[in-house]
N, CA, C and O atoms as a GROMACS GRO file, in nm:
protein
  612
    1MET      N    1   0.697   1.578  -1.045
    1MET     CA    2   0.567   1.619  -1.001
    1MET      C    3   0.562   1.695  -0.888
    1MET      O    4   0.623   1.651  -0.791
    2ALA      N    5   0.509   1.790  -0.877
    2ALA     CA    6   0.491   1.901  -0.758
    2ALA      C    7   0.456   1.843  -0.636
    2ALA      O    8   0.385   1.743  -0.642
    3LEU      N    9   0.490   1.884  -0.530
    3LEU     CA   10   0.474   1.837  -0.382
    3LEU      C   11   0.333   1.870  -0.381
    3LEU      O   12   0.285   1.968  -0.438
    4GLY      N   13   0.263   1.775  -0.308
    4GLY     CA   14   0.104   1.783  -0.264
    4GLY      C   15   0.037   1.754  -0.388
    4GLY      O   16  -0.085   1.761  -0.372
    5CYS      N   17   0.075   1.722  -0.522
    5CYS     CA   18  -0.017   1.725  -0.634
    5CYS      C   19  -0.126   1.597  -0.604
    5CYS      O   20  -0.092   1.495  -0.543
    6ARG      N   21  -0.249   1.618  -0.651
    6ARG     CA   22  -0.343   1.521  -0.602
    6ARG      C   23  -0.425   1.483  -0.731
    6ARG      O   24  -0.459   1.579  -0.800
    7ILE      N   25  -0.458   1.372  -0.768
    7ILE     CA   26  -0.558   1.297  -0.873
    7ILE      C   27  -0.670   1.242  -0.805
    7ILE      O   28  -0.649   1.158  -0.717
    8SER      N   29  -0.794   1.281  -0.835
    8SER     CA   30  -0.907   1.213  -0.763
    8SER      C   31  -1.010   1.169  -0.849
    8SER      O   32  -1.024   1.220  -0.960
    9GLN      N   33  -1.086   1.075  -0.806
    9GLN     CA   34  -1.222   1.047  -0.866
    9GLN      C   35  -1.322   0.978  -0.772
    9GLN      O   36  -1.272   0.928  -0.671
   10GLY      N   37  -1.453   0.969  -0.788
   10GLY     CA   38  -1.538   0.914  -0.684
   10GLY      C   39  -1.504   0.775  -0.662
   10GLY      O   40  -1.423   0.714  -0.732
   11ALA      N   41  -1.578   0.715  -0.547
   11ALA     CA   42  -1.547   0.583  -0.468
   11ALA      C   43  -1.674   0.513  -0.443
   11ALA      O   44  -1.784   0.566  -0.462
   12GLY      N   45  -1.658   0.394  -0.402
   12GLY     CA   46  -1.782   0.318  -0.349
   12GLY      C   47  -1.770   0.185  -0.326
   12GLY      O   48  -1.846   0.122  -0.399
   13VAL      N   49  -1.697   0.107  -0.245
   13VAL     CA   50  -1.710  -0.040  -0.240
   13VAL      C   51  -1.695  -0.052  -0.083
   13VAL      O   52  -1.629   0.025  -0.013
   14SER      N   53  -1.768  -0.157  -0.041
   14SER     CA   54  -1.759  -0.185   0.118
   14SER      C   55  -1.649  -0.265   0.130
   14SER      O   56  -1.604  -0.329   0.035
   15ALA      N   57  -1.596  -0.266   0.254
   15ALA     CA   58  -1.474  -0.339   0.300
   15ALA      C   59  -1.494  -0.432   0.403
   15ALA      O   60  -1.569  -0.404   0.497
   16GLU      N   61  -1.431  -0.546   0.395
   16GLU     CA   62  -1.432  -0.662   0.505
   16GLU      C   63  -1.308  -0.640   0.594
   16GLU      O   64  -1.204  -0.582   0.562
   17SER      N   65  -1.332  -0.688   0.694
   17SER     CA   66  -1.212  -0.703   0.786
   17SER      C   67  -1.068  -0.757   0.750
   17SER      O   68  -1.068  -0.860   0.684
   18PRO      N   69  -0.986  -0.721   0.772
   18PRO     CA   70  -0.867  -0.805   0.736
   18PRO      C   71  -0.858  -0.931   0.812
   18PRO      O   72  -0.910  -0.945   0.923
   19VAL      N   73  -0.785  -1.031   0.743
   19VAL     CA   74  -0.760  -1.173   0.784
   19VAL      C   75  -0.632  -1.220   0.823
   19VAL      O   76  -0.547  -1.232   0.734
   20GLU      N   77  -0.601  -1.252   0.950
   20GLU     CA   78  -0.476  -1.294   0.991
   20GLU      C   79  -0.436  -1.422   0.954
   20GLU      O   80  -0.524  -1.505   0.974
   21HIS      N   81  -0.332  -1.468   0.906
   21HIS     CA   82  -0.255  -1.585   0.880
   21HIS      C   83  -0.121  -1.586   0.950
   21HIS      O   84  -0.063  -1.491   1.002
   22GLU      N   85  -0.082  -1.722   0.942
   22GLU     CA   86   0.041  -1.742   1.021
   22GLU      C   87   0.152  -1.628   0.982
   22GLU      O   88   0.204  -1.568   1.076
   23ASN      N   89   0.180  -1.604   0.885
   23ASN     CA   90   0.304  -1.504   0.845
   23ASN      C   91   0.267  -1.397   0.767
   23ASN      O   92   0.350  -1.336   0.700
   24ARG      N   93   0.126  -1.362   0.768
   24ARG     CA   94   0.079  -1.241   0.679
   24ARG      C   95  -0.050  -1.213   0.714
   24ARG      O   96  -0.110  -1.302   0.774
   25TRP      N   97  -0.121  -1.087   0.686
   25TRP     CA   98  -0.247  -1.066   0.684
   25TRP      C   99  -0.295  -1.019   0.550
   25TRP      O  100  -0.230  -0.939   0.484
   26ILE      N  101  -0.422  -1.074   0.507
   26ILE     CA  102  -0.484  -1.065   0.387
   26ILE      C  103  -0.568  -0.930   0.393
   26ILE      O  104  -0.670  -0.936   0.462
   27LEU      N  105  -0.546  -0.832   0.342
   27LEU     CA  106  -0.617  -0.710   0.368
   27LEU      C  107  -0.757  -0.682   0.306
   27LEU      O  108  -0.820  -0.579   0.331
   28ASN      N  109  -0.800  -0.777   0.227
   28ASN     CA  110  -0.949  -0.775   0.181
   28ASN      C  111  -0.956  -0.620   0.110
   28ASN      O  112  -1.032  -0.533   0.154
   29LEU      N  113  -0.881  -0.602   0.013
   29LEU     CA  114  -0.892  -0.461  -0.064
   29LEU      C  115  -0.928  -0.497  -0.201
   29LEU      O  116  -0.938  -0.407  -0.284
   30ARG      N  117  -0.953  -0.637  -0.239
   30ARG     CA  118  -0.977  -0.689  -0.370
   30ARG      C  119  -1.102  -0.615  -0.422
   30ARG      O  120  -1.208  -0.602  -0.360
   31GLY      N  121  -1.074  -0.572  -0.540
   31GLY     CA  122  -1.203  -0.493  -0.616
   31GLY      C  123  -1.196  -0.331  -0.596
   31GLY      O  124  -1.259  -0.252  -0.667
   32MET      N  125  -1.116  -0.296  -0.497
   32MET     CA  126  -1.127  -0.139  -0.485
   32MET      C  127  -1.038  -0.072  -0.574
   32MET      O  128  -0.930  -0.118  -0.613
   33SER      N  129  -1.079   0.020  -0.601
   33SER     CA  130  -1.003   0.107  -0.711
   33SER      C  131  -0.921   0.240  -0.648
   33SER      O  132  -0.958   0.317  -0.559
   34VAL      N  133  -0.814   0.240  -0.716
   34VAL     CA  134  -0.728   0.366  -0.673
   34VAL      C  135  -0.798   0.488  -0.705
   34VAL      O  136  -0.810   0.512  -0.826
   35THR      N  137  -0.851   0.577  -0.616
   35THR     CA  138  -0.935   0.678  -0.657
   35THR      C  139  -0.856   0.812  -0.645
   35THR      O  140  -0.906   0.910  -0.699
   36GLU      N  141  -0.725   0.826  -0.571
   36GLU     CA  142  -0.667   0.948  -0.558
   36GLU      C  143  -0.513   0.896  -0.540
   36GLU      O  144  -0.484   0.792  -0.480
   37ILE      N  145  -0.437   0.969  -0.590
   37ILE     CA  146  -0.288   0.947  -0.576
   37ILE      C  147  -0.240   1.077  -0.532
   37ILE      O  148  -0.282   1.174  -0.595
   38SER      N  149  -0.152   1.100  -0.427
   38SER     CA  150  -0.084   1.212  -0.392
   38SER      C  151   0.056   1.174  -0.344
   38SER      O  152   0.093   1.068  -0.292
   39VAL      N  153   0.128   1.285  -0.373
   39VAL     CA  154   0.278   1.295  -0.337
   39VAL      C  155   0.333   1.398  -0.262
   39VAL      O  156   0.327   1.514  -0.301
   40ASP      N  157   0.395   1.362  -0.143
   40ASP     CA  158   0.470   1.481  -0.074
   40ASP      C  159   0.601   1.409  -0.035
   40ASP      O  160   0.674   1.374  -0.128
   41PHE      N  161   0.633   1.386   0.071
   41PHE     CA  162   0.753   1.278   0.095
   41PHE      C  163   0.704   1.134   0.094
   41PHE      O  164   0.782   1.042   0.115
   42ARG      N  165   0.590   1.116   0.072
   42ARG     CA  166   0.536   0.976   0.055
   42ARG      C  167   0.459   0.975  -0.070
   42ARG      O  168   0.417   1.074  -0.132
   43LEU      N  169   0.444   0.836  -0.104
   43LEU     CA  170   0.348   0.814  -0.221
   43LEU      C  171   0.221   0.742  -0.148
   43LEU      O  172   0.223   0.637  -0.082
   44VAL      N  173   0.105   0.829  -0.178
   44VAL     CA  174  -0.012   0.783  -0.082
   44VAL      C  175  -0.121   0.745  -0.208
   44VAL      O  176  -0.149   0.829  -0.293
   45LEU      N  177  -0.173   0.620  -0.209
   45LEU     CA  178  -0.264   0.573  -0.280
   45LEU      C  179  -0.399   0.561  -0.192
   45LEU      O  180  -0.398   0.488  -0.093
   46ALA      N  181  -0.506   0.628  -0.226
   46ALA     CA  182  -0.651   0.634  -0.157
   46ALA      C  183  -0.736   0.538  -0.245
   46ALA      O  184  -0.755   0.548  -0.366
   47LEU      N  185  -0.777   0.457  -0.172
   47LEU     CA  186  -0.866   0.349  -0.237
   47LEU      C  187  -1.027   0.356  -0.189
   47LEU      O  188  -1.056   0.415  -0.084
   48ASP      N  189  -1.106   0.307  -0.254
   48ASP     CA  190  -1.263   0.305  -0.212
   48ASP      C  191  -1.251   0.267  -0.072
   48ASP      O  192  -1.152   0.213  -0.023
   49SER      N  193  -1.367   0.301  -0.006
   49SER     CA  194  -1.426   0.249   0.128
   49SER      C  195  -1.322   0.311   0.228
   49SER      O  196  -1.299   0.246   0.330
   50ASP      N  197  -1.255   0.434   0.209
   50ASP     CA  198  -1.169   0.501   0.299
   50ASP      C  199  -1.046   0.427   0.343
   50ASP      O  200  -0.984   0.459   0.444
   51TRP      N  201  -1.010   0.319   0.257
   51TRP     CA  202  -0.859   0.262   0.297
   51TRP      C  203  -0.744   0.359   0.221
   51TRP      O  204  -0.761   0.429   0.121
   52GLU      N  205  -0.645   0.343   0.287
   52GLU     CA  206  -0.513   0.439   0.219
   52GLU      C  207  -0.390   0.380   0.240
   52GLU      O  208  -0.368   0.328   0.349
   53VAL      N  209  -0.302   0.378   0.146
   53VAL     CA  210  -0.191   0.307   0.135
   53VAL      C  211  -0.093   0.440   0.144
   53VAL      O  212  -0.121   0.536   0.071
   54ALA      N  213   0.008   0.447   0.219
   54ALA     CA  214   0.106   0.544   0.242
   54ALA      C  215   0.238   0.484   0.234
   54ALA      O  216   0.265   0.403   0.323
   55LEU      N  217   0.326   0.507   0.145
   55LEU     CA  218   0.449   0.460   0.109
   55LEU      C  219   0.568   0.562   0.126
   55LEU      O  220   0.576   0.661   0.054
   56GLU      N  221   0.649   0.535   0.213
   56GLU     CA  222   0.772   0.626   0.245
   56GLU      C  223   0.900   0.582   0.202
   56GLU      O  224   0.990   0.660   0.172
   57ALA      N  225   0.912   0.433   0.199
   57ALA     CA  226   1.038   0.370   0.160
   57ALA      C  227   1.046   0.349   0.005
   57ALA      O  228   0.942   0.353  -0.061
   58SER      N  229   1.165   0.328  -0.053
   58SER     CA  230   1.148   0.282  -0.172
   58SER      C  231   1.051   0.157  -0.206
   58SER      O  232   1.029   0.066  -0.126
   59VAL      N  233   0.996   0.166  -0.335
   59VAL     CA  234   0.887   0.070  -0.388
   59VAL      C  235   0.934   0.023  -0.520
   59VAL      O  236   0.978   0.099  -0.606
   60ASN      N  237   0.921  -0.141  -0.536
   60ASN     CA  238   0.939  -0.190  -0.669
   60ASN      C  239   0.814  -0.200  -0.722
   60ASN      O  240   0.719  -0.242  -0.656
   61LEU      N  241   0.803  -0.160  -0.856
   61LEU     CA  242   0.684  -0.157  -0.937
   61LEU      C  243   0.715  -0.254  -1.046
   61LEU      O  244   0.818  -0.241  -1.112
   62SER      N  245   0.632  -0.352  -1.067
   62SER     CA  246   0.673  -0.439  -1.172
   62SER      C  247   0.554  -0.490  -1.260
   62SER      O  248   0.440  -0.496  -1.215
   63LEU      N  249   0.578  -0.520  -1.359
   63LEU     CA  250   0.470  -0.587  -1.463
   63LEU      C  251   0.469  -0.737  -1.430
   63LEU      O  252   0.552  -0.803  -1.492
   64GLY      N  253   0.386  -0.807  -1.341
   64GLY     CA  254   0.402  -0.912  -1.298
   64GLY      C  255   0.492  -0.911  -1.201
   64GLY      O  256   0.543  -0.803  -1.172
   65THR      N  257   0.529  -1.027  -1.132
   65THR     CA  258   0.634  -1.032  -1.019
   65THR      C  259   0.740  -0.973  -1.038
   65THR      O  260   0.778  -0.959  -1.154
   66ALA      N  261   0.805  -0.932  -0.948
   66ALA     CA  262   0.930  -0.871  -0.950
   66ALA      C  263   1.041  -0.981  -0.979
   66ALA      O  264   1.133  -0.956  -1.056
   67HIS      N  265   1.032  -1.083  -0.928
   67HIS     CA  266   1.117  -1.199  -0.968
   67HIS      C  267   1.113  -1.234  -1.110
   67HIS      O  268   1.214  -1.271  -1.169
   68ALA      N  269   1.016  -1.225  -1.159
   68ALA     CA  270   0.997  -1.260  -1.315
   68ALA      C  271   1.025  -1.150  -1.417
   68ALA      O  272   1.058  -1.174  -1.533
   69ASN      N  273   1.011  -1.034  -1.370
   69ASN     CA  274   1.025  -0.906  -1.455
   69ASN      C  275   1.098  -0.808  -1.408
   69ASN      O  276   1.098  -0.794  -1.286
   70PRO      N  277   1.176  -0.717  -1.490
   70PRO     CA  278   1.232  -0.600  -1.442
   70PRO      C  279   1.134  -0.507  -1.369
   70PRO      O  280   1.017  -0.490  -1.403
   71SER      N  281   1.199  -0.444  -1.258
   71SER     CA  282   1.104  -0.349  -1.192
   71SER      C  283   1.153  -0.202  -1.205
   71SER      O  284   1.269  -0.180  -1.241
   72VAL      N  285   1.074  -0.113  -1.179
   72VAL     CA  286   1.095   0.015  -1.155
   72VAL      C  287   1.084   0.060  -1.022
   72VAL      O  288   0.980   0.052  -0.957
   73ILE      N  289   1.210   0.117  -0.971
   73ILE     CA  290   1.218   0.150  -0.845
   73ILE      C  291   1.158   0.306  -0.820
   73ILE      O  292   1.215   0.400  -0.876
   74LEU      N  293   1.049   0.328  -0.738
   74LEU     CA  294   0.997   0.429  -0.699
   74LEU      C  295   1.052   0.494  -0.568
   74LEU      O  296   1.059   0.416  -0.474
   75LYS      N  297   1.089   0.613  -0.545
   75LYS     CA  298   1.151   0.684  -0.446
   75LYS      C  299   1.057   0.792  -0.397
   75LYS      O  300   1.075   0.906  -0.439
   76PRO      N  301   0.960   0.767  -0.311
   76PRO     CA  302   0.879   0.860  -0.245
   76PRO      C  303   0.946   0.986  -0.199
   76PRO      O  304   0.905   1.100  -0.225
   77GLU      N  305   1.062   0.954  -0.123
   77GLU     CA  306   1.131   1.070  -0.059
   77GLU      C  307   1.190   1.173  -0.144
   77GLU      O  308   1.223   1.279  -0.091
   78SER      N  309   1.208   1.155  -0.278
   78SER     CA  310   1.259   1.254  -0.361
   78SER      C  311   1.149   1.266  -0.478
   78SER      O  312   1.181   1.320  -0.584
   79GLN      N  313   1.022   1.217  -0.459
   79GLN     CA  314   0.909   1.248  -0.525
   79GLN      C  315   0.930   1.184  -0.687
   79GLN      O  316   0.874   1.231  -0.786
   80ASP      N  317   1.021   1.069  -0.690
   80ASP     CA  318   1.048   0.995  -0.809
   80ASP      C  319   0.964   0.899  -0.828
   80ASP      O  320   1.010   0.784  -0.828
   81VAL      N  321   0.845   0.915  -0.844
   81VAL     CA  322   0.718   0.808  -0.852
   81VAL      C  323   0.628   0.829  -0.966
   81VAL      O  324   0.512   0.789  -0.960
   82ALA      N  325   0.677   0.894  -1.074
   82ALA     CA  326   0.597   0.898  -1.199
   82ALA      C  327   0.546   0.770  -1.252
   82ALA      O  328   0.442   0.773  -1.316
   83ALA      N  329   0.604   0.661  -1.234
   83ALA     CA  330   0.562   0.544  -1.298
   83ALA      C  331   0.439   0.509  -1.224
   83ALA      O  332   0.353   0.452  -1.290
   84ALA      N  333   0.410   0.537  -1.080
   84ALA     CA  334   0.293   0.488  -1.002
   84ALA      C  335   0.172   0.565  -1.036
   84ALA      O  336   0.065   0.531  -0.987
   85LEU      N  337   0.182   0.684  -1.133
   85LEU     CA  338   0.082   0.754  -1.140
   85LEU      C  339  -0.028   0.682  -1.232
   85LEU      O  340  -0.149   0.704  -1.220
   86THR      N  341   0.024   0.600  -1.321
   86THR     CA  342  -0.071   0.499  -1.414
   86THR      C  343  -0.144   0.411  -1.339
   86THR      O  344  -0.231   0.347  -1.396
   87ARG      N  345  -0.120   0.393  -1.197
   87ARG     CA  346  -0.214   0.309  -1.109
   87ARG      C  347  -0.344   0.385  -1.087
   87ARG      O  348  -0.433   0.331  -1.021
   88PHE      N  349  -0.359   0.490  -1.130
   88PHE     CA  350  -0.474   0.571  -1.090
   88PHE      C  351  -0.603   0.484  -1.167
   88PHE      O  352  -0.592   0.451  -1.285
   89GLY      N  353  -0.719   0.453  -1.091
   89GLY     CA  354  -0.799   0.393  -1.164
   89GLY      C  355  -0.814   0.237  -1.161
   89GLY      O  356  -0.914   0.168  -1.185
   90ALA      N  357  -0.675   0.197  -1.122
   90ALA     CA  358  -0.652   0.040  -1.120
   90ALA      C  359  -0.731  -0.014  -1.003
   90ALA      O  360  -0.761   0.056  -0.906
   91LYS      N  361  -0.761  -0.138  -1.017
   91LYS     CA  362  -0.834  -0.221  -0.924
   91LYS      C  363  -0.740  -0.317  -0.854
   91LYS      O  364  -0.666  -0.392  -0.917
   92VAL      N  365  -0.747  -0.313  -0.712
   92VAL     CA  366  -0.646  -0.409  -0.631
   92VAL      C  367  -0.710  -0.550  -0.661
   92VAL      O  368  -0.832  -0.570  -0.659
   93LEU      N  369  -0.620  -0.638  -0.686
   93LEU     CA  370  -0.654  -0.791  -0.697
   93LEU      C  371  -0.614  -0.873  -0.568
   93LEU      O  372  -0.669  -0.979  -0.536
   94SER      N  373  -0.504  -0.809  -0.491
   94SER     CA  374  -0.444  -0.877  -0.395
   94SER      C  375  -0.358  -0.776  -0.309
   94SER      O  376  -0.276  -0.701  -0.360
   95ALA      N  377  -0.387  -0.782  -0.168
   95ALA     CA  378  -0.322  -0.696  -0.078
   95ALA      C  379  -0.289  -0.772   0.038
   95ALA      O  380  -0.373  -0.829   0.108
   96VAL      N  381  -0.130  -0.771   0.062
   96VAL     CA  382  -0.094  -0.877   0.154
   96VAL      C  383   0.017  -0.784   0.243
   96VAL      O  384   0.102  -0.714   0.190
   97ALA      N  385   0.000  -0.797   0.370
   97ALA     CA  386   0.094  -0.729   0.465
   97ALA      C  387   0.177  -0.850   0.531
   97ALA      O  388   0.116  -0.923   0.610
   98PHE      N  389   0.296  -0.872   0.505
   98PHE     CA  390   0.360  -0.984   0.577
   98PHE      C  391   0.403  -0.935   0.695
   98PHE      O  392   0.434  -0.816   0.706
   99LYS      N  393   0.411  -1.016   0.791
   99LYS     CA  394   0.458  -1.003   0.928
   99LYS      C  395   0.603  -0.972   0.933
   99LYS      O  396   0.656  -0.945   1.042
  100SER      N  397   0.670  -0.973   0.825
  100SER     CA  398   0.818  -0.946   0.810
  100SER      C  399   0.830  -0.785   0.762
  100SER      O  400   0.938  -0.732   0.737
  101GLY      N  401   0.693  -0.715   0.752
  101GLY     CA  402   0.724  -0.596   0.722
  101GLY      C  403   0.706  -0.552   0.584
  101GLY      O  404   0.704  -0.430   0.567
  102THR      N  405   0.692  -0.622   0.488
  102THR     CA  406   0.685  -0.607   0.340
  102THR      C  407   0.515  -0.607   0.324
  102THR      O  408   0.431  -0.667   0.390
  103LEU      N  409   0.501  -0.522   0.218
  103LEU     CA  410   0.372  -0.502   0.171
  103LEU      C  411   0.358  -0.548   0.026
  103LEU      O  412   0.455  -0.531  -0.048
  104ARG      N  413   0.257  -0.598  -0.019
  104ARG     CA  414   0.260  -0.632  -0.157
  104ARG      C  415   0.118  -0.618  -0.219
  104ARG      O  416   0.027  -0.689  -0.176
  105LEU      N  417   0.098  -0.535  -0.310
  105LEU     CA  418  -0.018  -0.511  -0.388
  105LEU      C  419  -0.017  -0.554  -0.543
  105LEU      O  420   0.076  -0.526  -0.618
  106ALA      N  421  -0.122  -0.620  -0.580
  106ALA     CA  422  -0.124  -0.666  -0.730
  106ALA      C  423  -0.262  -0.610  -0.782
  106ALA      O  424  -0.368  -0.634  -0.724
  107PHE      N  425  -0.251  -0.528  -0.905
  107PHE     CA  426  -0.360  -0.469  -0.964
  107PHE      C  427  -0.413  -0.545  -1.079
  107PHE      O  428  -0.357  -0.644  -1.126
  108ASP      N  429  -0.499  -0.505  -1.113
  108ASP     CA  430  -0.605  -0.550  -1.253
  108ASP      C  431  -0.500  -0.545  -1.357
  108ASP      O  432  -0.498  -0.634  -1.443
  109THR      N  433  -0.398  -0.436  -1.358
  109THR     CA  434  -0.332  -0.396  -1.483
  109THR      C  435  -0.202  -0.500  -1.492
  109THR      O  436  -0.113  -0.480  -1.575
  110GLY      N  437  -0.200  -0.608  -1.402
  110GLY     CA  438  -0.105  -0.683  -1.428
  110GLY      C  439   0.038  -0.653  -1.336
  110GLY      O  440   0.126  -0.737  -1.317
  111HIS      N  441   0.038  -0.522  -1.287
  111HIS     CA  442   0.137  -0.452  -1.225
  111HIS      C  443   0.138  -0.496  -1.048
  111HIS      O  444   0.038  -0.504  -0.977
  112HIS      N  445   0.258  -0.518  -1.011
  112HIS     CA  446   0.274  -0.557  -0.866
  112HIS      C  447   0.347  -0.440  -0.810
  112HIS      O  448   0.432  -0.384  -0.879
  113LEU      N  449   0.314  -0.393  -0.672
  113LEU     CA  450   0.380  -0.302  -0.600
  113LEU      C  451   0.455  -0.358  -0.500
  113LEU      O  452   0.378  -0.430  -0.436
  114THR      N  453   0.559  -0.363  -0.455
  114THR     CA  454   0.613  -0.438  -0.336
  114THR      C  455   0.705  -0.325  -0.251
  114THR      O  456   0.792  -0.259  -0.307
  115CYS      N  457   0.674  -0.311  -0.111
  115CYS     CA  458   0.758  -0.218  -0.032
  115CYS      C  459   0.794  -0.307   0.071
  115CYS      O  460   0.707  -0.368   0.133
  116SER      N  461   0.937  -0.323   0.099
  116SER     CA  462   0.994  -0.375   0.185
  116SER      C  463   1.010  -0.311   0.314
  116SER      O  464   1.000  -0.189   0.300
  117SER      N  465   1.033  -0.346   0.440
  117SER     CA  466   1.059  -0.280   0.555
  117SER      C  467   1.198  -0.207   0.548
  117SER      O  468   1.290  -0.246   0.475
  118ASP      N  469   1.204  -0.110   0.623
  118ASP     CA  470   1.334  -0.030   0.644
  118ASP      C  471   1.397  -0.053   0.763
  118ASP      O  472   1.325  -0.080   0.859
  119MET      N  473   1.534  -0.049   0.780
  119MET     CA  474   1.600  -0.060   0.899
  119MET      C  475   1.593   0.060   1.010
  119MET      O  476   1.625   0.048   1.128
  120HIS      N  477   1.542   0.182   0.947
  120HIS     CA  478   1.561   0.282   1.020
  120HIS      C  479   1.418   0.359   1.053
  120HIS      O  480   1.410   0.429   1.154
  121PHE      N  481   1.306   0.343   0.966
  121PHE     CA  482   1.198   0.407   0.970
  121PHE      C  483   1.083   0.319   0.931
  121PHE      O  484   1.095   0.209   0.877
  122GLU      N  485   0.982   0.373   0.960
  122GLU     CA  486   0.848   0.298   0.908
  122GLU      C  487   0.830   0.316   0.770
  122GLU      O  488   0.796   0.426   0.727
  123ALA      N  489   0.852   0.201   0.681
  123ALA     CA  490   0.845   0.199   0.549
  123ALA      C  491   0.724   0.236   0.482
  123ALA      O  492   0.736   0.307   0.382
  124TRP      N  493   0.599   0.198   0.521
  124TRP     CA  494   0.467   0.204   0.497
  124TRP      C  495   0.366   0.188   0.589
  124TRP      O  496   0.390   0.139   0.700
  125GLN      N  497   0.241   0.227   0.551
  125GLN     CA  498   0.122   0.229   0.649
  125GLN      C  499   0.010   0.224   0.565
  125GLN      O  500  -0.008   0.301   0.470
  126VAL      N  501  -0.078   0.118   0.605
  126VAL     CA  502  -0.216   0.101   0.544
  126VAL      C  503  -0.311   0.142   0.640
  126VAL      O  504  -0.290   0.097   0.753
  127THR      N  505  -0.424   0.224   0.626
  127THR     CA  506  -0.513   0.250   0.714
  127THR      C  507  -0.641   0.241   0.652
  127THR      O  508  -0.655   0.270   0.533
  128GLY      N  509  -0.754   0.194   0.738
  128GLY     CA  510  -0.891   0.173   0.700
  128GLY      C  511  -0.983   0.211   0.786
  128GLY      O  512  -0.947   0.247   0.898
  129PRO      N  513  -1.119   0.212   0.749
  129PRO     CA  514  -1.220   0.250   0.807
  129PRO      C  515  -1.235   0.168   0.973
  129PRO      O  516  -1.189   0.056   0.999
  130THR      N  517  -1.290   0.232   1.042
  130THR     CA  518  -1.319   0.175   1.189
  130THR      C  519  -1.189   0.150   1.256
  130THR      O  520  -1.181   0.053   1.332
  131GLY      N  521  -1.072   0.235   1.235
  131GLY     CA  522  -0.940   0.205   1.306
  131GLY      C  523  -0.853   0.102   1.272
  131GLY      O  524  -0.756   0.083   1.346
  132TRP      N  525  -0.872   0.023   1.160
  132TRP     CA  526  -0.760  -0.064   1.137
  132TRP      C  527  -0.642   0.026   1.074
  132TRP      O  528  -0.656   0.125   1.003
  133ARG      N  529  -0.519  -0.035   1.121
  133ARG     CA  530  -0.394   0.032   1.077
  133ARG      C  531  -0.278  -0.085   1.070
  133ARG      O  532  -0.253  -0.161   1.164
  134PHE      N  533  -0.221  -0.088   0.962
  134PHE     CA  534  -0.107  -0.170   0.942
  134PHE      C  535   0.020  -0.088   0.926
  134PHE      O  536   0.012   0.010   0.852
  135THR      N  537   0.150  -0.117   0.991
  135THR     CA  538   0.235  -0.030   0.999
  135THR      C  539   0.368  -0.121   0.987
  135THR      O  540   0.384  -0.210   1.070
  136SER      N  541   0.462  -0.100   0.888
  136SER     CA  542   0.586  -0.176   0.891
  136SER      C  543   0.680  -0.097   0.969
  136SER      O  544   0.723   0.013   0.936
  137LEU      N  545   0.710  -0.162   1.078
  137LEU     CA  546   0.812  -0.104   1.197
  137LEU      C  547   0.961  -0.123   1.142
  137LEU      O  548   0.997  -0.219   1.074
  138PRO      N  549   1.046  -0.012   1.183
  138PRO     CA  550   1.181  -0.023   1.168
  138PRO      C  551   1.245  -0.179   1.204
  138PRO      O  552   1.212  -0.242   1.304
  139GLY      N  553   1.331  -0.220   1.115
  139GLY     CA  554   1.391  -0.345   1.134
  139GLY      C  555   1.313  -0.472   1.079
  139GLY      O  556   1.365  -0.583   1.086
  140GLY      N  557   1.206  -0.456   1.032
  140GLY     CA  558   1.134  -0.550   0.992
  140GLY      C  559   1.036  -0.629   1.069
  140GLY      O  560   1.058  -0.747   1.097
  141ASP      N  561   0.936  -0.571   1.102
  141ASP     CA  562   0.818  -0.616   1.202
  141ASP      C  563   0.702  -0.554   1.151
  141ASP      O  564   0.713  -0.451   1.084
  142LEU      N  565   0.594  -0.602   1.174
  142LEU     CA  566   0.472  -0.543   1.147
  142LEU      C  567   0.376  -0.505   1.262
  142LEU      O  568   0.346  -0.600   1.334
  143ALA      N  569   0.323  -0.390   1.292
  143ALA     CA  570   0.239  -0.347   1.387
  143ALA      C  571   0.092  -0.348   1.326
  143ALA      O  572   0.071  -0.308   1.211
  144VAL      N  573   0.001  -0.392   1.401
  144VAL     CA  574  -0.142  -0.407   1.364
  144VAL      C  575  -0.240  -0.339   1.466
  144VAL      O  576  -0.240  -0.397   1.575
  145TRP      N  577  -0.320  -0.234   1.457
  145TRP     CA  578  -0.419  -0.218   1.527
  145TRP      C  579  -0.552  -0.257   1.480
  145TRP      O  580  -0.572  -0.236   1.361
  146SER      N  581  -0.644  -0.307   1.544
  146SER     CA  582  -0.778  -0.365   1.494
  146SER      C  583  -0.878  -0.239   1.488
  146SER      O  584  -0.843  -0.126   1.524
  147GLY      N  585  -1.011  -0.271   1.438
  147GLY     CA  586  -1.100  -0.169   1.455
  147GLY      C  587  -1.148  -0.143   1.581
  147GLY      O  588  -1.222  -0.048   1.604
  148SER      N  589  -1.101  -0.239   1.684
  148SER     CA  590  -1.150  -0.199   1.819
  148SER      C  591  -1.030  -0.110   1.888
  148SER      O  592  -1.038  -0.088   2.009
  149GLY      N  593  -0.928  -0.064   1.819
  149GLY     CA  594  -0.810  -0.001   1.874
  149GLY      C  595  -0.710  -0.063   1.943
  149GLY      O  596  -0.618   0.000   1.995
  150THR      N  597  -0.723  -0.192   1.949
  150THR     CA  598  -0.611  -0.271   2.047
  150THR      C  599  -0.512  -0.325   1.938
  150THR      O  600  -0.549  -0.361   1.826
  151SER      N  601  -0.391  -0.327   1.979
  151SER     CA  602  -0.281  -0.380   1.901
  151SER      C  603  -0.294  -0.529   1.878
  151SER      O  604  -0.333  -0.601   1.970
  152GLU      N  605  -0.270  -0.568   1.782
  152GLU     CA  606  -0.252  -0.715   1.737
  152GLU      C  607  -0.112  -0.764   1.726
  152GLU      O  608  -0.087  -0.882   1.699
  153ALA      N  609  -0.012  -0.668   1.749
  153ALA     CA  610   0.105  -0.706   1.696
  153ALA      C  611   0.184  -0.793   1.812
  153ALA      O  612   0.295  -0.840   1.788
   0.00000   0.00000   0.00000
């Protein structure tokens, strides 16, 4: 796939605020569709309601959980992400940002996408309307900025 290639469609679901738990954040992206996929040095999934998932590190894509089924490794830095293109139009069933720096998305297609933290750079970032931002920090931590612009991490 060429650099900067995009796939788009219309959008329109309202978003609730993310919810913090002891070891994770539930991102409340349930029911949102993947409305655009773009590739440069990252794999970017645009969702309804102005949410965006940007993946820079290697990503496991599996049908069902990665523990139960073989997974495909997607490598955004080398544009080796063709298997992710079939997520276009899929709806998110679950989106969890773990405080260890791992992101897990489950889709209505049965596919799971998991991106772990990286020791040297920010592996992924999820941004939403009104200033929400979740970033996997180098070494395995999670930074969270709320809609008010304050850091929650």
